[in-house]
C-alpha angles and dihedrals in degrees: 000000000000123000114268124218088247091057092049091049098042101033115019101038096051090048092053091048091049092058099258113152118238108219128214089240126089134216111262090214103050106005095238119138116269119238134208123211130159090356093305122118113205146151106246093193094056090047091049093048091048091052091047092049092050090049091051093047090049090054091050091048092051091050091050092048090051091052091048091051090049091052094047092049092051101045110156123234095223108095096222092050090044091055091050092049092047088052090054091047091051091051092049091050089052091052091047090051091050091050091050090052090050091049092049093046095068 
């Protein structure tokens, strides 16, 4: 994936201004130039994208947990409605578990 203007502005420029050294090697994953700072060689774009993805997944997880809490707090007394609601809750729990696996996989 090509560098976006946002990534150049938010990631690359501050690194250059902070004294990080841009290397003549590129990231095999995204193609961005690799940097070296404090003896560490890294791809700032991949690190930035990983942080953004984790932040996004965290927001989704929080929204799902809020919906799950809302559903649990409003469980109906009618058995048919209760079964439908429990089905929705089970699906939400499955989605939350998949998001947690995605978050842990990065």
